[in-house]
C-alpha positions as semicolon CSV with decimal commas, in nm:
position;residue;x (nm);y (nm);z (nm)
1;M;2,148;0,984;1,960
2;S;1,841;1,207;1,955
3;V;1,826;1,509;1,730
4;D;1,610;1,818;1,740
5;R;1,276;1,767;1,562
6;R;1,319;2,092;1,369
7;T;1,635;1,976;1,196
8;F;1,605;1,599;1,151
9;L;1,488;1,606;0,789
10;G;1,819;1,749;0,676
11;V;2,039;1,518;0,883
12;S;2,239;1,238;0,720
13;A;2,131;0,884;0,815
14;A;2,417;0,730;0,946
15;G;1,718;-1,946;0,499
16;L;1,397;-2,039;0,625
17;A;1,562;-2,276;0,869
18;G;1,523;-2,203;1,236
19;W;1,154;-2,131;1,277
20;L;1,168;-2,220;1,645
21;P;1,275;-1,939;1,878
22;A;1,647;-1,937;1,941
23;S;1,553;-1,900;2,306
24;M;1,229;-1,842;2,487
25;T;1,418;-1,727;2,795
26;G;1,568;-1,399;2,679
27;A;1,635;-1,107;2,911
28;A;1,313;-1,105;3,114
29;P;1,166;-0,803;3,289
30;A;1,241;-0,755;3,656
31;P;1,033;-0,993;3,870
32;S;0,818;-0,709;4,002
33;A;0,742;-0,571;3,656
34;P;0,473;-0,740;3,447
35;P;0,545;-0,773;3,074
36;P;0,420;-0,473;2,877
37;N;0,110;-0,465;2,667
38;V;0,184;-0,394;2,301
39;V;-0,030;-0,192;2,060
40;M;0,073;-0,172;1,695
41;I;-0,088;0,116;1,503
42;I;-0,060;0,089;1,125
43;S;-0,156;0,362;0,882
44;D;-0,269;0,239;0,541
45;D;-0,150;0,416;0,223
46;Q;-0,002;0,739;0,364
47;A;0,314;0,921;0,254
48;W;0,598;0,948;0,503
49;T;0,575;1,327;0,478
50;D;0,203;1,357;0,548
51;F;0,199;1,424;0,923
52;G;0,233;1,737;1,126
53;F;0,528;1,592;1,318
54;M;0,702;1,521;0,987
55;G;0,659;1,880;0,876
56;H;0,353;1,876;0,650
57;P;0,221;2,234;0,629
58;Q;-0,149;2,155;0,580
59;I;-0,242;1,809;0,712
60;A;-0,343;1,823;1,079
61;T;-0,245;1,520;1,288
62;P;-0,265;1,651;1,645
63;N;-0,290;1,313;1,814
64;L;0,012;1,168;1,636
65;D;0,201;1,494;1,688
66;A;0,142;1,467;2,063
67;F;0,240;1,100;2,050
68;A;0,564;1,193;1,869
69;E;0,655;1,426;2,156
70;E;0,647;1,124;2,390
71;A;0,804;0,868;2,155
72;A;1,132;0,772;1,996
73;V;1,083;0,880;1,635
74;F;1,281;0,727;1,349
75;P;1,215;0,944;1,039
76;N;1,445;0,721;0,832
77;G;1,226;0,415;0,860
78;Y;1,154;0,180;0,569
79;V;0,922;-0,102;0,475
80;P;1,092;-0,371;0,264
81;T;0,818;-0,350;0,001
82;S;0,549;-0,099;-0,094
83;L;0,272;-0,355;-0,136
84;C;0,030;-0,381;0,154
85;R;-0,016;-0,757;0,200
86;A;0,355;-0,831;0,180
87;S;0,437;-0,536;0,406
88;L;0,184;-0,644;0,670
89;A;0,324;-0,998;0,659
90;T;0,666;-0,853;0,743
91;L;0,520;-0,665;1,040
92;L;0,364;-0,987;1,170
93;T;0,668;-1,211;1,119
94;G;0,979;-0,993;1,117
95;L;1,081;-1,153;0,786
96;H;1,156;-1,023;0,438
97;G;0,924;-1,126;0,155
98;S;1,182;-1,369;0,018
99;Q;1,151;-1,549;0,354
100;H;0,780;-1,530;0,429
101;K;0,689;-1,585;0,060
102;I;0,383;-1,358;0,074
103;C;0,487;-1,156;-0,229
104;G;0,166;-1,037;-0,389
105;N;-0,181;-0,925;-0,294
106;D;-0,356;-1,182;-0,511
107;P;-0,273;-1,531;-0,642
108;P;-0,188;-1,608;-1,003
109;E;-0,485;-1,617;-1,235
110;G;-0,683;-1,935;-1,189
111;V;-0,530;-2,020;-0,848
112;D;-0,760;-2,036;-0,547
113;R;-0,684;-1,779;-0,278
114;S;-0,676;-2,047;-0,009
115;R;-0,344;-2,171;-0,152
116;M;-0,181;-1,847;-0,029
117;L;-0,269;-1,905;0,338
118;P;-0,057;-2,201;0,462
119;F;0,252;-1,998;0,542
120;M;0,082;-1,766;0,788
121;Q;-0,100;-2,060;0,941
122;E;0,236;-2,208;1,043
123;A;0,458;-1,899;1,067
124;P;0,624;-1,778;1,388
125;A;0,397;-1,474;1,382
126;L;0,402;-1,230;1,672
127;P;0,062;-1,329;1,817
128;R;0,166;-1,694;1,816
129;L;0,502;-1,626;1,980
130;L;0,356;-1,388;2,238
131;R;0,091;-1,644;2,329
132;E;0,376;-1,863;2,452
133;A;0,441;-1,590;2,711
134;G;0,077;-1,567;2,818
135;Y;-0,037;-1,284;2,592
136;A;-0,387;-1,244;2,456
137;S;-0,397;-1,081;2,113
138;L;-0,652;-0,889;1,908
139;Q;-0,667;-0,843;1,529
140;T;-0,858;-0,549;1,384
141;G;-0,854;-0,390;1,040
142;K;-0,634;-0,499;0,751
143;F;-0,546;-0,869;0,753
144;W;-0,514;-1,061;0,427
145;E;-0,454;-1,406;0,573
146;G;-0,809;-1,540;0,614
147;H;-0,929;-1,611;0,968
148;Y;-0,748;-1,416;1,239
149;R;-0,646;-1,744;1,403
150;N;-0,424;-1,816;1,102
151;A;-0,169;-1,577;1,256
152;G;-0,223;-1,699;1,611
153;F;-0,448;-1,416;1,732
154;T;-0,667;-1,519;2,024
155;H;-0,932;-1,258;1,939
156;G;-1,015;-1,086;1,613
157;M;-1,258;-0,931;1,369
158;T;-1,152;-1,084;1,035
159;T;-1,284;-1,431;0,960
160;E;-1,282;-1,403;0,580
161;G;-1,229;-1,157;0,300
162;R;-0,953;-1,014;0,084
163;H;-0,839;-0,694;0,257
164;G;-0,971;-0,796;0,595
165;G;-1,346;-0,852;0,554
166;P;-1,537;-0,770;0,872
167;G;-1,222;-0,628;1,029
168;L;-1,238;-0,322;0,802
169;A;-1,519;-0,177;1,013
170;I;-1,265;-0,069;1,275
171;G;-1,196;0,303;1,270
172;R;-1,442;0,385;0,993
173;E;-1,748;0,253;1,174
174;T;-1,662;0,146;1,528
175;M;-1,394;0,126;1,796
176;Q;-1,597;-0,104;2,022
177;P;-1,395;-0,425;1,961
178;I;-1,089;-0,264;2,118
179;H;-1,288;-0,147;2,421
180;D;-1,436;-0,495;2,463
181;F;-1,101;-0,670;2,426
182;V;-0,924;-0,454;2,684
183;D;-1,209;-0,511;2,928
184;E;-1,211;-0,886;2,868
185;V;-0,839;-0,960;2,909
186;G;-0,821;-0,795;3,252
187;D;-0,471;-0,825;3,399
188;R;-0,343;-1,052;3,121
189;P;-0,079;-0,887;2,896
190;F;-0,207;-0,822;2,545
191;F;-0,101;-0,746;2,189
192;A;-0,342;-0,536;1,983
193;W;-0,315;-0,495;1,605
194;Y;-0,487;-0,174;1,495
195;A;-0,467;-0,153;1,115
196;P;-0,772;0,045;1,001
197;F;-0,858;0,093;0,635
198;L;-0,745;0,456;0,674
199;P;-0,652;0,679;0,498
200;H;-0,684;0,414;0,225
201;R;-0,939;0,458;-0,051
202;P;-1,230;0,504;-0,072
203;H;-1,148;0,861;0,021
204;N;-1,485;0,942;0,176
205;P;-1,408;1,151;0,485
206;P;-1,674;1,307;0,707
207;D;-1,805;1,632;0,565
208;R;-1,679;1,824;0,869
209;L;-1,322;1,727;0,775
210;L;-1,361;1,765;0,400
211;D;-1,501;2,115;0,448
212;K;-1,187;2,202;0,645
213;Y;-0,957;2,116;0,352
214;A;-1,176;2,219;0,058
215;E;-1,029;2,529;-0,104
216;D;-1,088;2,684;-0,443
217;D;-0,730;2,626;-0,556
218;R;-0,699;2,274;-0,411
219;P;-0,812;1,980;-0,628
220;T;-1,091;1,781;-0,466
221;P;-0,890;1,452;-0,465
222;I;-0,618;1,624;-0,263
223;A;-0,867;1,772;-0,018
224;K;-1,027;1,431;0,033
225;Y;-0,693;1,264;0,095
226;F;-0,586;1,533;0,344
227;A;-0,915;1,489;0,528
228;M;-0,869;1,111;0,536
229;C;-0,528;1,157;0,703
230;E;-0,686;1,366;0,977
231;W;-0,969;1,113;1,016
232;F;-0,712;0,841;1,072
233;D;-0,539;1,062;1,329
234;E;-0,867;1,103;1,518
235;T;-0,900;0,727;1,549
236;V;-0,543;0,703;1,679
237;G;-0,651;0,944;1,950
238;D;-0,936;0,705;2,032
239;V;-0,697;0,410;2,070
240;L;-0,455;0,604;2,290
241;G;-0,748;0,735;2,492
242;I;-0,858;0,379;2,572
243;L;-0,515;0,308;2,715
244;D;-0,524;0,625;2,925
245;R;-0,873;0,564;3,064
246;Q;-0,780;0,208;3,161
247;G;-0,460;0,323;3,333
248;L;-0,247;0,128;3,082
249;R;-0,027;0,403;2,938
250;E;0,275;0,338;3,158
251;N;0,310;-0,031;3,086
252;T;0,219;-0,035;2,717
253;L;0,463;-0,027;2,427
254;V;0,289;0,154;2,139
255;V;0,442;0,113;1,793
256;F;0,344;0,328;1,495
257;V;0,426;0,265;1,129
258;V;0,278;0,298;0,778
259;D;0,236;-0,010;0,559
260;N;0,339;0,174;0,239
261;G;0,338;0,519;0,090
262;W;0,085;0,710;-0,116
263;I;0,100;1,019;-0,336
264;Q;-0,239;1,146;-0,446
265;P;-0,248;1,252;-0,812
266;T;-0,472;1,530;-0,938
267;G;-0,518;1,424;-1,300
268;E;-0,831;1,256;-1,428
269;T;-0,643;0,968;-1,594
270;P;-0,448;0,728;-1,367
271;T;-0,080;0,697;-1,457
272;T;-0,031;0,370;-1,270
273;R;-0,208;0,042;-1,204
274;G;-0,410;0,223;-0,937
275;P;-0,518;0,580;-0,857
276;F;-0,187;0,694;-0,710
277;A;0,120;0,874;-0,839
278;P;0,394;0,663;-1,005
279;R;0,658;0,714;-0,736
280;S;0,443;0,610;-0,442
281;K;0,267;0,281;-0,374
282;L;0,409;-0,019;-0,564
283;S;0,733;0,168;-0,633
284;P;1,087;0,143;-0,490
285;Y;1,109;0,520;-0,439
286;D;1,087;0,674;-0,093
287;G;0,730;0,777;-0,171
288;G;0,647;0,407;-0,159
289;V;0,888;0,250;0,092
290;R;0,974;0,517;0,349
291;T;0,779;0,555;0,673
292;P;0,825;0,717;1,011
293;V;0,860;0,456;1,285
294;M;0,766;0,556;1,641
295;L;0,787;0,372;1,972
296;R;0,644;0,492;2,304
297;W;0,703;0,309;2,630
298;P;0,711;0,551;2,925
299;G;1,003;0,496;3,159
300;H;1,175;0,259;2,915
301;I;1,223;0,462;2,595
302;E;1,349;0,819;2,596
303;P;1,158;1,047;2,356
304;G;1,343;1,213;2,071
305;Y;1,426;1,196;1,702
306;C;1,681;0,931;1,602
307;R;1,890;0,941;1,284
308;E;1,949;0,568;1,231
309;L;1,814;0,374;0,938
310;V;1,554;0,125;1,055
311;S;1,339;-0,132;0,878
312;T;1,009;-0,285;0,975
313;V;1,190;-0,619;1,002
314;D;1,317;-0,467;1,329
315;L;0,975;-0,435;1,489
316;A;0,906;-0,802;1,565
317;P;1,246;-0,845;1,741
318;T;1,180;-0,521;1,931
319;I;0,838;-0,634;2,052
320;L;0,966;-0,977;2,151
321;D;1,254;-0,813;2,338
322;A;1,014;-0,591;2,531
323;A;0,815;-0,901;2,627
324;G;1,128;-1,076;2,755
325;L;1,156;-1,312;2,457
326;S;1,425;-1,369;2,196
327;P;1,360;-1,343;1,821
328;T;1,347;-1,653;1,608
329;A;1,674;-1,759;1,447
330;S;1,541;-1,660;1,103
331;M;1,456;-1,298;1,188
332;P;1,708;-1,066;1,017
333;G;1,614;-0,753;1,213
334;V;1,748;-0,608;1,536
335;S;1,577;-0,498;1,855
336;L;1,551;-0,121;1,858
337;L;1,550;-0,139;2,237
338;D;1,921;-0,220;2,218
339;R;1,977;0,119;2,059
340;L;1,718;0,310;2,261
341;Q;1,825;0,173;2,597
342;S;2,198;0,208;2,515
343;R;2,267;-0,162;2,549
344;S;2,484;-0,157;2,240
345;P;2,570;0,096;1,968
346;P;2,390;0,073;1,633
347;T;2,581;-0,125;1,371
348;R;2,355;-0,105;1,065
349;D;2,433;0,139;0,787
350;A;2,193;0,003;0,523
351;V;1,837;-0,124;0,472
352;F;1,710;-0,336;0,182
353;G;1,392;-0,428;0,003
354;E;1,216;-0,565;-0,304
355;I;0,915;-0,464;-0,508
356;Y;0,667;-0,731;-0,615
357;T;0,399;-0,764;-0,878
358;H;0,052;-0,690;-0,746
359;D;-0,071;-1,034;-0,853
360;M;0,175;-1,314;-0,790
361;Q;0,326;-1,465;-1,103
362;Q;0,405;-1,793;-0,925
363;L;0,338;-1,913;-0,572
364;D;0,649;-2,127;-0,540
365;D;0,907;-1,911;-0,721
366;I;0,945;-1,584;-0,533
367;G;1,198;-1,449;-0,785
368;A;0,931;-1,454;-1,053
369;N;0,736;-1,191;-0,856
370;V;1,025;-0,946;-0,804
371;T;1,035;-0,637;-1,027
372;H;1,296;-0,422;-0,847
373;Q;1,538;-0,440;-0,557
374;W;1,661;-0,140;-0,363
375;V;1,913;-0,051;-0,094
376;R;1,967;0,264;0,109
377;A;2,318;0,286;0,255
378;R;2,363;0,598;0,465
379;D;2,244;0,872;0,227
380;W;2,286;0,672;-0,096
381;K;1,986;0,496;-0,249
382;L;2,021;0,244;-0,533
383;I;1,724;0,102;-0,723
384;N;1,793;-0,198;-0,944
385;P;1,534;-0,327;-1,196
386;V;1,511;-0,706;-1,194
387;H;1,206;-0,770;-1,413
388;P;1,092;-0,419;-1,512
389;T;0,860;-0,560;-1,779
390;R;0,657;-0,713;-1,496
391;S;0,632;-0,387;-1,305
392;P;0,298;-0,341;-1,130
393;N;0,341;0,034;-1,170
394;E;0,325;0,176;-1,523
395;G;0,521;0,479;-1,404
396;L;0,842;0,272;-1,379
397;H;1,016;0,244;-1,714
398;F;1,389;0,241;-1,646
399;Q;1,601;-0,060;-1,744
400;T;1,928;0,017;-1,563
401;P;2,012;0,102;-1,200
402;E;1,922;0,442;-1,057
403;L;2,132;0,611;-0,789
404;Y;2,026;0,900;-0,565
405;H;2,186;1,094;-0,281
406;L;1,893;1,144;-0,045
407;G;2,075;1,393;0,174
408;Q;2,096;1,635;-0,121
409;D;1,804;1,504;-0,329
410;P;1,526;1,366;-0,104
411;A;1,277;1,371;-0,393
412;E;1,497;1,135;-0,598
413;T;1,499;1,356;-0,906
414;H;1,870;1,348;-1,001
415;N;1,994;1,006;-1,110
416;L;2,370;0,996;-1,042
417;A;2,434;0,642;-1,167
418;D;2,641;0,754;-1,467
419;R;2,853;0,987;-1,254
420;R;2,918;0,746;-0,966
421;P;2,982;0,402;-1,124
422;D;3,192;0,287;-0,828
423;T;2,908;0,362;-0,586
424;V;2,667;0,177;-0,813
425;Q;2,890;-0,131;-0,821
426;D;2,941;-0,124;-0,446
427;L;2,568;-0,107;-0,377
428;L;2,490;-0,372;-0,638
429;A;2,734;-0,601;-0,457
430;R;2,561;-0,529;-0,128
431;L;2,224;-0,608;-0,285
432;E;2,357;-0,938;-0,420
433;D;2,496;-1,030;-0,078
434;W;2,167;-0,936;0,090
435;T;1,966;-1,140;-0,161
436;Y;2,180;-1,445;-0,093
437;K;2,145;-1,414;0,283
438;S;1,773;-1,342;0,284
439;T;1,665;-1,641;0,072
């Protein structure tokens, strides 16, 4: 059920077998309706709060704000992990890290990077599954898996590189590959992956935007980050403008999400592995794992704010559903179209995730790379350290579970674990059950 955008922030949130699709003949569109195009827009290193439509008082995101007015907005969205490569792999496959086994940005010391690529080369990734239904697909921006064809894309920018190599030019330097792709595919349905290196570091925004945010009492790192967020928003406007000029708005499902959070520190000395605050990227706190999720498909999805908990494991099933396909048997997520089109009531009351070391400890033992597990059930959030000594984030020091009530404490500042032992035990049991089912 939709809720008013002015009040949503205070509202309570209500194995590897089976790679082949369970069915490639799911509920197809009406014969007269072509399958929709799909555009996935992915922000890179941005806090869930740092948008105008999410209530930020300074950061201007006019294009995303206008998009939010036309979209179903899930403010209680989560990524299973706050590490970019693993999070992007979930977006491409609809699987948790324990399933897709991409649980670190870099291989163990002394291991060649090419040994990390076989899974994506064989995975039931979205571009590969959509190709079965006649889709062309374009990769731009962040993509850690070598050549774009490794995920089944028919077109792409990345042919090599760690973050995405040549693909990282999108947004920062050019938008031409998207123009060219849309022109080339003609009437063929398409899937476009727009994952620019924005607002990710380096924080080097155009001077016209930096000047807008530079104030005497605002630290320069904060001003640069704010400006980067608006720069990203401008490029989103470019992408949406391409759809409008080509007459594609009505039959295109546009999905928006952030790969992981970011909190910009102001101190000169980093307090974490990287230049971000301890409770953001690489952490199990909402500053790392929470993201707004938005879906726009005119005539098929009613705009409004939705209270349900959602996870990015839900996006692959949703996209496949829109294309008239069924998810693979191994996908744990649900199609959000079921909820948005009132096919069935929502049944989920919890979302789960894990935090991984930045560099993988072992390629073949996923458990060795896990530092923390977390679960949000309605308004309760439990964080459980698994291997805290391996934490990629020096800001995480606790050795026992932490419990927060996000409805009353959205900043996760009051640990209630000692006062609510029964809640802790209940959520630990749910984590154990989820771990068993997801491996």
